[in-house]
Every structure is written in C-alpha cells, then in structure tokens.
PDB file of N, H, CA, C and O in Angstrom:
ATOM      1  N   UNK A   1       0.852  -1.169   0.000  1.00  0.00           N
ATOM      2  CA  UNK A   1       0.000   0.000   0.000  1.00  0.00           C
ATOM      3  C   UNK A   1       0.903   1.239   0.000  1.00  0.00           C
ATOM      4  O   UNK A   1       1.926   1.273   0.685  1.00  0.00           O
ATOM      5  N   UNK A   2       0.522   2.223  -0.754  1.00  0.00           N
ATOM      6  H   UNK A   2      -0.308   2.195  -1.310  1.00  0.00           H
ATOM      7  CA  UNK A   2       1.311   3.443  -0.826  1.00  0.00           C
ATOM      8  C   UNK A   2       1.133   4.285   0.429  1.00  0.00           C
ATOM      9  O   UNK A   2       0.148   4.146   1.154  1.00  0.00           O
ATOM     10  N   UNK A   3       2.092   5.152   0.669  1.00  0.00           N
ATOM     11  H   UNK A   3       2.892   5.265   0.080  1.00  0.00           H
ATOM     12  CA  UNK A   3       2.012   6.049   1.822  1.00  0.00           C
ATOM     13  C   UNK A   3       0.805   6.978   1.697  1.00  0.00           C
ATOM     14  O   UNK A   3       0.160   7.303   2.694  1.00  0.00           O
ATOM     15  N   UNK A   4       0.508   7.394   0.489  1.00  0.00           N
ATOM     16  H   UNK A   4       1.032   7.130  -0.321  1.00  0.00           H
ATOM     17  CA  UNK A   4      -0.643   8.266   0.259  1.00  0.00           C
ATOM     18  C   UNK A   4      -1.945   7.546   0.607  1.00  0.00           C
ATOM     19  O   UNK A   4      -2.817   8.112   1.267  1.00  0.00           O
ATOM     20  N   UNK A   5      -2.071   6.310   0.167  1.00  0.00           N
ATOM     21  H   UNK A   5      -1.363   5.850  -0.369  1.00  0.00           H
ATOM     22  CA  UNK A   5      -3.278   5.535   0.462  1.00  0.00           C
ATOM     23  C   UNK A   5      -3.457   5.318   1.948  1.00  0.00           C
ATOM     24  O   UNK A   5      -4.574   5.390   2.460  1.00  0.00           O
ATOM     25  N   UNK A   6      -2.362   5.051   2.644  1.00  0.00           N
ATOM     26  H   UNK A   6      -1.455   4.993   2.227  1.00  0.00           H
ATOM     27  CA  UNK A   6      -2.454   4.838   4.086  1.00  0.00           C
ATOM     28  C   UNK A   6      -2.845   6.140   4.797  1.00  0.00           C
ATOM     29  O   UNK A   6      -3.642   6.119   5.735  1.00  0.00           O
ATOM     30  N   UNK A   7      -2.288   7.269   4.353  1.00  0.00           N
ATOM     31  H   UNK A   7      -1.640   7.286   3.591  1.00  0.00           H
ATOM     32  CA  UNK A   7      -2.634   8.558   4.948  1.00  0.00           C
ATOM     33  C   UNK A   7      -4.118   8.861   4.740  1.00  0.00           C
ATOM     34  O   UNK A   7      -4.804   9.296   5.665  1.00  0.00           O
ATOM     35  N   UNK A   8      -4.605   8.630   3.529  1.00  0.00           N
ATOM     36  H   UNK A   8      -4.047   8.276   2.777  1.00  0.00           H
ATOM     37  CA  UNK A   8      -6.015   8.881   3.237  1.00  0.00           C
ATOM     38  C   UNK A   8      -6.907   8.011   4.118  1.00  0.00           C
ATOM     39  O   UNK A   8      -7.937   8.468   4.615  1.00  0.00           O
ATOM     40  N   UNK A   9      -6.509   6.770   4.305  1.00  0.00           N
ATOM     41  H   UNK A   9      -5.673   6.399   3.901  1.00  0.00           H
ATOM     42  CA  UNK A   9      -7.285   5.868   5.156  1.00  0.00           C
ATOM     43  C   UNK A   9      -7.278   6.343   6.606  1.00  0.00           C
ATOM     44  O   UNK A   9      -8.303   6.271   7.285  1.00  0.00           O
ATOM     45  N   UNK A  10      -6.138   6.826   7.085  1.00  0.00           N
ATOM     46  H   UNK A  10      -5.305   6.884   6.534  1.00  0.00           H
ATOM     47  CA  UNK A  10      -6.050   7.332   8.459  1.00  0.00           C
ATOM     48  C   UNK A  10      -6.945   8.545   8.652  1.00  0.00           C
ATOM     49  O   UNK A  10      -7.637   8.655   9.664  1.00  0.00           O
ATOM     50  N   UNK A  11      -6.934   9.447   7.692  1.00  0.00           N
ATOM     51  H   UNK A  11      -6.371   9.357   6.870  1.00  0.00           H
ATOM     52  CA  UNK A  11      -7.780  10.633   7.771  1.00  0.00           C
ATOM     53  C   UNK A  11      -9.258  10.239   7.802  1.00  0.00           C
ATOM     54  O   UNK A  11     -10.037  10.774   8.591  1.00  0.00           O
ATOM     55  N   UNK A  12      -9.629   9.305   6.942  1.00  0.00           N
ATOM     56  H   UNK A  12      -8.997   8.870   6.301  1.00  0.00           H
ATOM     57  CA  UNK A  12     -11.014   8.874   6.893  1.00  0.00           C
ATOM     58  C   UNK A  12     -11.408   8.168   8.186  1.00  0.00           C
ATOM     59  O   UNK A  12     -12.505   8.385   8.701  1.00  0.00           O
ATOM     60  N   UNK A  13     -10.529   7.332   8.711  1.00  0.00           N
ATOM     61  H   UNK A  13      -9.637   7.156   8.293  1.00  0.00           H
ATOM     62  CA  UNK A  13     -10.799   6.629   9.961  1.00  0.00           C
ATOM     63  C   UNK A  13     -11.063   7.616  11.089  1.00  0.00           C
ATOM     64  O   UNK A  13     -11.946   7.399  11.919  1.00  0.00           O
ATOM     65  N   UNK A  14     -10.303   8.693  11.115  1.00  0.00           N
ATOM     66  H   UNK A  14      -9.587   8.870  10.440  1.00  0.00           H
ATOM     67  CA  UNK A  14     -10.498   9.709  12.150  1.00  0.00           C
ATOM     68  C   UNK A  14     -11.897  10.332  12.040  1.00  0.00           C
ATOM     69  O   UNK A  14     -12.555  10.569  13.053  1.00  0.00           O
ATOM     70  N   UNK A  15     -12.340  10.593  10.818  1.00  0.00           N
ATOM     71  H   UNK A  15     -11.804  10.400   9.996  1.00  0.00           H
ATOM     72  CA  UNK A  15     -13.686  11.148  10.624  1.00  0.00           C
ATOM     73  C   UNK A  15     -14.754  10.168  11.090  1.00  0.00           C
ATOM     74  O   UNK A  15     -15.730  10.566  11.726  1.00  0.00           O
ATOM     75  N   UNK A  16     -14.575   8.904  10.780  1.00  0.00           N
ATOM     76  H   UNK A  16     -13.783   8.581  10.263  1.00  0.00           H
ATOM     77  CA  UNK A  16     -15.556   7.894  11.185  1.00  0.00           C
ATOM     78  C   UNK A  16     -15.527   7.718  12.702  1.00  0.00           C
ATOM     79  O   UNK A  16     -16.577   7.617  13.335  1.00  0.00           O
ATOM     80  N   UNK A  17     -14.336   7.680  13.282  1.00  0.00           N
ATOM     81  H   UNK A  17     -13.483   7.761  12.767  1.00  0.00           H
ATOM     82  CA  UNK A  17     -14.209   7.504  14.735  1.00  0.00           C
ATOM     83  C   UNK A  17     -14.888   8.615  15.516  1.00  0.00           C
ATOM     84  O   UNK A  17     -15.400   8.383  16.611  1.00  0.00           O
ATOM     85  N   UNK A  18     -14.895   9.816  14.963  1.00  0.00           N
ATOM     86  H   UNK A  18     -14.479  10.005  14.073  1.00  0.00           H
ATOM     87  CA  UNK A  18     -15.516  10.944  15.649  1.00  0.00           C
ATOM     88  C   UNK A  18     -16.980  11.121  15.251  1.00  0.00           C
ATOM     89  O   UNK A  18     -17.614  12.120  15.592  1.00  0.00           O
ATOM     90  N   UNK A  19     -17.508  10.130  14.521  1.00  0.00           N
ATOM     91  H   UNK A  19     -16.993   9.318  14.244  1.00  0.00           H
ATOM     92  CA  UNK A  19     -18.918  10.146  14.104  1.00  0.00           C
ATOM     93  C   UNK A  19     -19.248  11.343  13.220  1.00  0.00           C
ATOM     94  O   UNK A  19     -20.368  11.854  13.255  1.00  0.00           O
ATOM     95  N   UNK A  20     -18.301  11.779  12.447  1.00  0.00           N
ATOM     96  H   UNK A  20     -17.392  11.364  12.419  1.00  0.00           H
ATOM     97  CA  UNK A  20     -18.486  12.936  11.586  1.00  0.00           C
ATOM     98  C   UNK A  20     -18.829  12.459  10.174  1.00  0.00           C
ATOM     99  O   UNK A  20     -18.033  12.604   9.245  1.00  0.00           O
ATOM    100  N   UNK A  21     -20.013  11.895  10.031  1.00  0.00           N
ATOM    101  H   UNK A  21     -20.659  11.778  10.785  1.00  0.00           H
ATOM    102  CA  UNK A  21     -20.406  11.256   8.785  1.00  0.00           C
ATOM    103  C   UNK A  21     -20.521  12.247   7.627  1.00  0.00           C
ATOM    104  O   UNK A  21     -20.182  11.909   6.493  1.00  0.00           O
ATOM    105  N   UNK A  22     -20.986  13.444   7.893  1.00  0.00           N
ATOM    106  H   UNK A  22     -21.261  13.719   8.814  1.00  0.00           H
ATOM    107  CA  UNK A  22     -21.097  14.451   6.829  1.00  0.00           C
ATOM    108  C   UNK A  22     -19.729  14.735   6.223  1.00  0.00           C
ATOM    109  O   UNK A  22     -19.579  14.738   5.001  1.00  0.00           O
ATOM    110  N   UNK A  23     -18.735  14.971   7.066  1.00  0.00           N
ATOM    111  H   UNK A  23     -18.857  14.969   8.058  1.00  0.00           H
ATOM    112  CA  UNK A  23     -17.391  15.227   6.551  1.00  0.00           C
ATOM    113  C   UNK A  23     -16.782  13.982   5.922  1.00  0.00           C
ATOM    114  O   UNK A  23     -15.981  14.083   4.993  1.00  0.00           O
ATOM    115  N   UNK A  24     -17.156  12.812   6.423  1.00  0.00           N
ATOM    116  H   UNK A  24     -17.806  12.731   7.178  1.00  0.00           H
ATOM    117  CA  UNK A  24     -16.670  11.575   5.816  1.00  0.00           C
ATOM    118  C   UNK A  24     -17.179  11.471   4.379  1.00  0.00           C
ATOM    119  O   UNK A  24     -16.424  11.106   3.478  1.00  0.00           O
ATOM    120  N   UNK A  25     -18.443  11.787   4.166  1.00  0.00           N
ATOM    121  H   UNK A  25     -19.057  12.083   4.898  1.00  0.00           H
ATOM    122  CA  UNK A  25     -18.995  11.781   2.812  1.00  0.00           C
ATOM    123  C   UNK A  25     -18.268  12.801   1.933  1.00  0.00           C
ATOM    124  O   UNK A  25     -17.881  12.489   0.807  1.00  0.00           O
ATOM    125  N   UNK A  26     -18.084  14.005   2.445  1.00  0.00           N
ATOM    126  H   UNK A  26     -18.398  14.259   3.360  1.00  0.00           H
ATOM    127  CA  UNK A  26     -17.390  15.034   1.666  1.00  0.00           C
ATOM    128  C   UNK A  26     -15.957  14.629   1.350  1.00  0.00           C
ATOM    129  O   UNK A  26     -15.467  14.876   0.248  1.00  0.00           O
ATOM    130  N   UNK A  27     -15.291  14.010   2.309  1.00  0.00           N
ATOM    131  H   UNK A  27     -15.689  13.810   3.204  1.00  0.00           H
ATOM    132  CA  UNK A  27     -13.914  13.556   2.105  1.00  0.00           C
ATOM    133  C   UNK A  27     -13.847  12.537   0.975  1.00  0.00           C
ATOM    134  O   UNK A  27     -12.993  12.632   0.093  1.00  0.00           O
ATOM    135  N   UNK A  28     -14.754  11.559   1.005  1.00  0.00           N
ATOM    136  H   UNK A  28     -15.448  11.482   1.721  1.00  0.00           H
ATOM    137  CA  UNK A  28     -14.773  10.556  -0.058  1.00  0.00           C
ATOM    138  C   UNK A  28     -15.083  11.185  -1.413  1.00  0.00           C
ATOM    139  O   UNK A  28     -14.474  10.845  -2.427  1.00  0.00           O
ATOM    140  N   UNK A  29     -16.023  12.090  -1.410  1.00  0.00           N
ATOM    141  H   UNK A  29     -16.518  12.367  -0.586  1.00  0.00           H
ATOM    142  CA  UNK A  29     -16.412  12.741  -2.665  1.00  0.00           C
ATOM    143  C   UNK A  29     -15.242  13.511  -3.271  1.00  0.00           C
ATOM    144  O   UNK A  29     -15.000  13.429  -4.475  1.00  0.00           O
ATOM    145  N   UNK A  30     -14.527  14.250  -2.452  1.00  0.00           N
ATOM    146  H   UNK A  30     -14.723  14.317  -1.473  1.00  0.00           H
ATOM    147  CA  UNK A  30     -13.399  15.035  -2.946  1.00  0.00           C
ATOM    148  C   UNK A  30     -12.204  14.151  -3.277  1.00  0.00           C
ATOM    149  O   UNK A  30     -11.514  14.361  -4.274  1.00  0.00           O
ATOM    150  N   UNK A  31     -11.976  13.170  -2.433  1.00  0.00           N
ATOM    151  H   UNK A  31     -12.537  12.999  -1.623  1.00  0.00           H
ATOM    152  CA  UNK A  31     -10.807  12.328  -2.593  1.00  0.00           C
ATOM    153  C   UNK A  31     -10.890  11.432  -3.812  1.00  0.00           C
ATOM    154  O   UNK A  31      -9.941  11.344  -4.590  1.00  0.00           O
ATOM    155  N   UNK A  32     -12.004  10.779  -3.977  1.00  0.00           N
ATOM    156  H   UNK A  32     -12.775  10.850  -3.344  1.00  0.00           H
ATOM    157  CA  UNK A  32     -12.090   9.752  -5.003  1.00  0.00           C
ATOM    158  C   UNK A  32     -13.248   9.920  -5.968  1.00  0.00           C
ATOM    159  O   UNK A  32     -13.457   9.093  -6.855  1.00  0.00           O
ATOM    160  N   UNK A  33     -13.983  10.974  -5.791  1.00  0.00           N
ATOM    161  H   UNK A  33     -13.813  11.646  -5.070  1.00  0.00           H
ATOM    162  CA  UNK A  33     -15.122  11.255  -6.654  1.00  0.00           C
ATOM    163  C   UNK A  33     -16.111  10.098  -6.694  1.00  0.00           C
ATOM    164  O   UNK A  33     -16.681   9.791  -7.741  1.00  0.00           O
ATOM    165  N   UNK A  34     -16.311   9.452  -5.532  1.00  0.00           N
ATOM    166  H   UNK A  34     -15.848   9.701  -4.682  1.00  0.00           H
ATOM    167  CA  UNK A  34     -17.311   8.402  -5.429  1.00  0.00           C
ATOM    168  C   UNK A  34     -18.694   9.026  -5.378  1.00  0.00           C
ATOM    169  O   UNK A  34     -18.891  10.023  -4.684  1.00  0.00           O
ATOM    170  N   UNK A  35     -19.651   8.466  -6.095  1.00  0.00           N
ATOM    171  H   UNK A  35     -19.491   7.656  -6.659  1.00  0.00           H
ATOM    172  CA  UNK A  35     -21.032   8.943  -5.956  1.00  0.00           C
ATOM    173  C   UNK A  35     -21.563   8.598  -4.562  1.00  0.00           C
ATOM    174  O   UNK A  35     -21.012   7.737  -3.876  1.00  0.00           O
ATOM    175  N   UNK A  36     -22.611   9.263  -4.161  1.00  0.00           N
ATOM    176  H   UNK A  36     -23.058   9.963  -4.718  1.00  0.00           H
ATOM    177  CA  UNK A  36     -23.142   9.138  -2.807  1.00  0.00           C
ATOM    178  C   UNK A  36     -23.515   7.694  -2.471  1.00  0.00           C
ATOM    179  O   UNK A  36     -23.261   7.247  -1.352  1.00  0.00           O
ATOM    180  N   UNK A  37     -24.105   6.961  -3.399  1.00  0.00           N
ATOM    181  H   UNK A  37     -24.311   7.323  -4.308  1.00  0.00           H
ATOM    182  CA  UNK A  37     -24.496   5.583  -3.084  1.00  0.00           C
ATOM    183  C   UNK A  37     -23.283   4.705  -2.795  1.00  0.00           C
ATOM    184  O   UNK A  37     -23.353   3.820  -1.943  1.00  0.00           O
ATOM    185  N   UNK A  38     -22.183   4.936  -3.486  1.00  0.00           N
ATOM    186  H   UNK A  38     -22.126   5.656  -4.178  1.00  0.00           H
ATOM    187  CA  UNK A  38     -20.955   4.182  -3.226  1.00  0.00           C
ATOM    188  C   UNK A  38     -20.342   4.632  -1.902  1.00  0.00           C
ATOM    189  O   UNK A  38     -19.802   3.813  -1.159  1.00  0.00           O
ATOM    190  N   UNK A  39     -20.422   5.917  -1.606  1.00  0.00           N
ATOM    191  H   UNK A  39     -20.861   6.582  -2.210  1.00  0.00           H
ATOM    192  CA  UNK A  39     -19.939   6.408  -0.314  1.00  0.00           C
ATOM    193  C   UNK A  39     -20.654   5.693   0.827  1.00  0.00           C
ATOM    194  O   UNK A  39     -20.025   5.283   1.802  1.00  0.00           O
ATOM    195  N   UNK A  40     -21.962   5.547   0.701  1.00  0.00           N
ATOM    196  H   UNK A  40     -22.473   5.880  -0.091  1.00  0.00           H
ATOM    197  CA  UNK A  40     -22.735   4.848   1.730  1.00  0.00           C
ATOM    198  C   UNK A  40     -22.268   3.407   1.885  1.00  0.00           C
ATOM    199  O   UNK A  40     -22.158   2.906   3.004  1.00  0.00           O
ATOM    200  N   UNK A  41     -21.994   2.742   0.772  1.00  0.00           N
ATOM    201  H   UNK A  41     -22.083   3.149  -0.137  1.00  0.00           H
ATOM    202  CA  UNK A  41     -21.513   1.363   0.828  1.00  0.00           C
ATOM    203  C   UNK A  41     -20.147   1.285   1.511  1.00  0.00           C
ATOM    204  O   UNK A  41     -19.901   0.381   2.309  1.00  0.00           O
ATOM    205  N   UNK A  42     -19.262   2.229   1.198  1.00  0.00           N
ATOM    206  H   UNK A  42     -19.462   2.963   0.549  1.00  0.00           H
ATOM    207  CA  UNK A  42     -17.932   2.257   1.815  1.00  0.00           C
ATOM    208  C   UNK A  42     -18.059   2.454   3.322  1.00  0.00           C
ATOM    209  O   UNK A  42     -17.428   1.741   4.102  1.00  0.00           O
ATOM    210  N   UNK A  43     -18.864   3.411   3.722  1.00  0.00           N
ATOM    211  H   UNK A  43     -19.377   3.990   3.088  1.00  0.00           H
ATOM    212  CA  UNK A  43     -19.044   3.677   5.155  1.00  0.00           C
ATOM    213  C   UNK A  43     -19.653   2.460   5.839  1.00  0.00           C
ATOM    214  O   UNK A  43     -19.249   2.110   6.948  1.00  0.00           O
ATOM    215  N   UNK A  44     -20.607   1.818   5.200  1.00  0.00           N
ATOM    216  H   UNK A  44     -20.935   2.102   4.299  1.00  0.00           H
ATOM    217  CA  UNK A  44     -21.219   0.612   5.770  1.00  0.00           C
ATOM    218  C   UNK A  44     -20.183  -0.507   5.914  1.00  0.00           C
ATOM    219  O   UNK A  44     -20.119  -1.162   6.954  1.00  0.00           O
ATOM    220  N   UNK A  45     -19.374  -0.725   4.878  1.00  0.00           N
ATOM    221  H   UNK A  45     -19.426  -0.192   4.033  1.00  0.00           H
ATOM    222  CA  UNK A  45     -18.335  -1.761   4.947  1.00  0.00           C
ATOM    223  C   UNK A  45     -17.343  -1.474   6.068  1.00  0.00           C
ATOM    224  O   UNK A  45     -16.937  -2.384   6.792  1.00  0.00           O
ATOM    225  N   UNK A  46     -16.962  -0.231   6.208  1.00  0.00           N
ATOM    226  H   UNK A  46     -17.292   0.508   5.621  1.00  0.00           H
ATOM    227  CA  UNK A  46     -16.009   0.139   7.259  1.00  0.00           C
ATOM    228  C   UNK A  46     -16.639  -0.042   8.636  1.00  0.00           C
ATOM    229  O   UNK A  46     -15.973  -0.491   9.570  1.00  0.00           O
ATOM    230  N   UNK A  47     -17.900   0.300   8.765  1.00  0.00           N
ATOM    231  H   UNK A  47     -18.440   0.665   8.007  1.00  0.00           H
ATOM    232  CA  UNK A  47     -18.561   0.166  10.072  1.00  0.00           C
ATOM    233  C   UNK A  47     -18.700  -1.290  10.495  1.00  0.00           C
ATOM    234  O   UNK A  47     -18.875  -1.572  11.680  1.00  0.00           O
ATOM    235  N   UNK A  48     -18.624  -2.215   9.548  1.00  0.00           N
ATOM    236  H   UNK A  48     -18.482  -1.985   8.585  1.00  0.00           H
ATOM    237  CA  UNK A  48     -18.763  -3.632   9.863  1.00  0.00           C
ATOM    238  C   UNK A  48     -17.418  -4.329  10.086  1.00  0.00           C
ATOM    239  O   UNK A  48     -17.391  -5.531  10.349  1.00  0.00           O
ATOM    240  N   UNK A  49     -16.317  -3.607   9.988  1.00  0.00           N
ATOM    241  H   UNK A  49     -16.339  -2.630   9.775  1.00  0.00           H
ATOM    242  CA  UNK A  49     -15.010  -4.216  10.231  1.00  0.00           C
ATOM    243  C   UNK A  49     -14.902  -4.651  11.689  1.00  0.00           C
ATOM    244  O   UNK A  49     -15.282  -3.909  12.594  1.00  0.00           O
ATOM    245  N   UNK A  50     -14.388  -5.844  11.910  1.00  0.00           N
ATOM    246  H   UNK A  50     -14.079  -6.447  11.174  1.00  0.00           H
ATOM    247  CA  UNK A  50     -14.211  -6.300  13.293  1.00  0.00           C
ATOM    248  C   UNK A  50     -13.043  -5.568  13.946  1.00  0.00           C
ATOM    249  O   UNK A  50     -13.049  -5.342  15.155  1.00  0.00           O
ATOM    250  N   UNK A  51     -12.043  -5.199  13.152  1.00  0.00           N
ATOM    251  H   UNK A  51     -12.037  -5.383  12.169  1.00  0.00           H
ATOM    252  CA  UNK A  51     -10.904  -4.422  13.650  1.00  0.00           C
ATOM    253  C   UNK A  51     -10.637  -3.321  12.638  1.00  0.00           C
ATOM    254  O   UNK A  51     -10.070  -3.570  11.574  1.00  0.00           O
ATOM    255  N   UNK A  52     -11.040  -2.127  12.964  1.00  0.00           N
ATOM    256  H   UNK A  52     -11.500  -1.925  13.828  1.00  0.00           H
ATOM    257  CA  UNK A  52     -10.945  -0.998  12.043  1.00  0.00           C
ATOM    258  C   UNK A  52      -9.578  -0.345  12.170  1.00  0.00           C
ATOM    259  O   UNK A  52      -9.268   0.282  13.183  1.00  0.00           O
ATOM    260  N   UNK A  53      -8.762  -0.499  11.127  1.00  0.00           N
ATOM    261  H   UNK A  53      -9.013  -1.008  10.304  1.00  0.00           H
ATOM    262  CA  UNK A  53      -7.471   0.171  11.083  1.00  0.00           C
ATOM    263  C   UNK A  53      -7.257   0.749   9.685  1.00  0.00           C
ATOM    264  O   UNK A  53      -8.052   0.509   8.776  1.00  0.00           O
ATOM    265  N   UNK A  54      -6.198   1.496   9.528  1.00  0.00           N
ATOM    266  H   UNK A  54      -5.553   1.691  10.267  1.00  0.00           H
ATOM    267  CA  UNK A  54      -5.945   2.179   8.259  1.00  0.00           C
ATOM    268  C   UNK A  54      -5.765   1.202   7.106  1.00  0.00           C
ATOM    269  O   UNK A  54      -6.211   1.474   5.992  1.00  0.00           O
ATOM    270  N   UNK A  55      -5.117   0.073   7.359  1.00  0.00           N
ATOM    271  H   UNK A  55      -4.754  -0.148   8.264  1.00  0.00           H
ATOM    272  CA  UNK A  55      -4.906  -0.906   6.287  1.00  0.00           C
ATOM    273  C   UNK A  55      -6.230  -1.481   5.798  1.00  0.00           C
ATOM    274  O   UNK A  55      -6.431  -1.645   4.595  1.00  0.00           O
ATOM    275  N   UNK A  56      -7.132  -1.786   6.725  1.00  0.00           N
ATOM    276  H   UNK A  56      -6.969  -1.653   7.702  1.00  0.00           H
ATOM    277  CA  UNK A  56      -8.434  -2.340   6.349  1.00  0.00           C
ATOM    278  C   UNK A  56      -9.256  -1.313   5.566  1.00  0.00           C
ATOM    279  O   UNK A  56      -9.916  -1.653   4.585  1.00  0.00           O
ATOM    280  N   UNK A  57      -9.209  -0.071   6.003  1.00  0.00           N
ATOM    281  H   UNK A  57      -8.672   0.206   6.800  1.00  0.00           H
ATOM    282  CA  UNK A  57      -9.942   0.987   5.293  1.00  0.00           C
ATOM    283  C   UNK A  57      -9.359   1.204   3.903  1.00  0.00           C
ATOM    284  O   UNK A  57     -10.099   1.349   2.930  1.00  0.00           O
ATOM    285  N   UNK A  58      -8.052   1.226   3.811  1.00  0.00           N
ATOM    286  H   UNK A  58      -7.451   1.108   4.601  1.00  0.00           H
ATOM    287  CA  UNK A  58      -7.404   1.404   2.507  1.00  0.00           C
ATOM    288  C   UNK A  58      -7.786   0.270   1.557  1.00  0.00           C
ATOM    289  O   UNK A  58      -7.959   0.496   0.359  1.00  0.00           O
ATOM    290  N   UNK A  59      -7.917  -0.938   2.081  1.00  0.00           N
ATOM    291  H   UNK A  59      -7.776  -1.121   3.054  1.00  0.00           H
ATOM    292  CA  UNK A  59      -8.321  -2.079   1.257  1.00  0.00           C
ATOM    293  C   UNK A  59      -9.736  -1.883   0.721  1.00  0.00           C
ATOM    294  O   UNK A  59     -10.014  -2.210  -0.433  1.00  0.00           O
ATOM    295  N   UNK A  60     -10.627  -1.352   1.548  1.00  0.00           N
ATOM    296  H   UNK A  60     -10.401  -1.086   2.485  1.00  0.00           H
ATOM    297  CA  UNK A  60     -12.000  -1.080   1.096  1.00  0.00           C
ATOM    298  C   UNK A  60     -11.990   0.015   0.034  1.00  0.00           C
ATOM    299  O   UNK A  60     -12.690  -0.098  -0.972  1.00  0.00           O
ATOM    300  N   UNK A  61     -11.205   1.074   0.243  1.00  0.00           N
ATOM    301  H   UNK A  61     -10.636   1.166   1.060  1.00  0.00           H
ATOM    302  CA  UNK A  61     -11.081   2.124  -0.779  1.00  0.00           C
ATOM    303  C   UNK A  61     -10.631   1.516  -2.103  1.00  0.00           C
ATOM    304  O   UNK A  61     -11.173   1.830  -3.163  1.00  0.00           O
ATOM    305  N   UNK A  62      -9.645   0.655  -2.026  1.00  0.00           N
ATOM    306  H   UNK A  62      -9.205   0.400  -1.165  1.00  0.00           H
ATOM    307  CA  UNK A  62      -9.093   0.025  -3.235  1.00  0.00           C
ATOM    308  C   UNK A  62     -10.161  -0.809  -3.931  1.00  0.00           C
ATOM    309  O   UNK A  62     -10.268  -0.791  -5.157  1.00  0.00           O
ATOM    310  N   UNK A  63     -10.953  -1.541  -3.145  1.00  0.00           N
ATOM    311  H   UNK A  63     -10.866  -1.555  -2.149  1.00  0.00           H
ATOM    312  CA  UNK A  63     -12.010  -2.381  -3.688  1.00  0.00           C
ATOM    313  C   UNK A  63     -12.999  -1.558  -4.528  1.00  0.00           C
ATOM    314  O   UNK A  63     -13.411  -1.992  -5.604  1.00  0.00           O
ATOM    315  N   UNK A  64     -13.371  -0.386  -4.042  1.00  0.00           N
ATOM    316  H   UNK A  64     -13.036  -0.034  -3.169  1.00  0.00           H
ATOM    317  CA  UNK A  64     -14.342   0.431  -4.752  1.00  0.00           C
ATOM    318  C   UNK A  64     -13.701   1.311  -5.836  1.00  0.00           C
ATOM    319  O   UNK A  64     -14.410   1.915  -6.640  1.00  0.00           O
ATOM    320  N   UNK A  65     -12.394   1.381  -5.858  1.00  0.00           N
ATOM    321  H   UNK A  65     -11.818   0.890  -5.205  1.00  0.00           H
ATOM    322  CA  UNK A  65     -11.707   2.185  -6.857  1.00  0.00           C
ATOM    323  C   UNK A  65     -11.521   1.423  -8.164  1.00  0.00           C
ATOM    324  O   UNK A  65     -11.303   2.023  -9.216  1.00  0.00           O
ATOM    325  N   UNK A  66     -11.608   0.109  -8.091  1.00  0.00           N
ATOM    326  H   UNK A  66     -11.786  -0.379  -7.236  1.00  0.00           H
ATOM    327  CA  UNK A  66     -11.359  -0.711  -9.282  1.00  0.00           C
ATOM    328  C   UNK A  66     -12.565  -0.877 -10.145  1.00  0.00           C
ATOM    329  O   UNK A  66     -12.498  -1.542 -11.179  1.00  0.00           O
TER     330      UNK A  66
END
C-alpha cells in the first residue's frame, strides 16, 4: 500500500471515529469522486469491520476504486 493511500485511510478513519459522517462523505467525494451511493456502501463496509485500522480501510477504498 502506498504512503498516500495509508494517509487517506487514516484521515477517513479519524472522521468515522468521531462520528463525523457528513465530513466523511465530503472527504470521499473530494478524494475519489465516489457517488453518494458508493460512499454509503464504503461507510457501511467500514462500520462492519471487526478491527478498524488504516490498512483495512485502505483495502475497502481500493475495492471500490477498481
């Protein structure tokens, strides 16, 4: 995983950890230009992680980027 991808995942994790869903949506939209329905799926997938860390979040980002 690239350093940039890990940083983006850490930033997003911080938004989710603080329950800042509005900014999480905006972050995804600006970062990866995901449409809102995909943003919801990403947030849902992340919320279901048994152990939420930057690597797991980055993997989910990668999954939806392909």
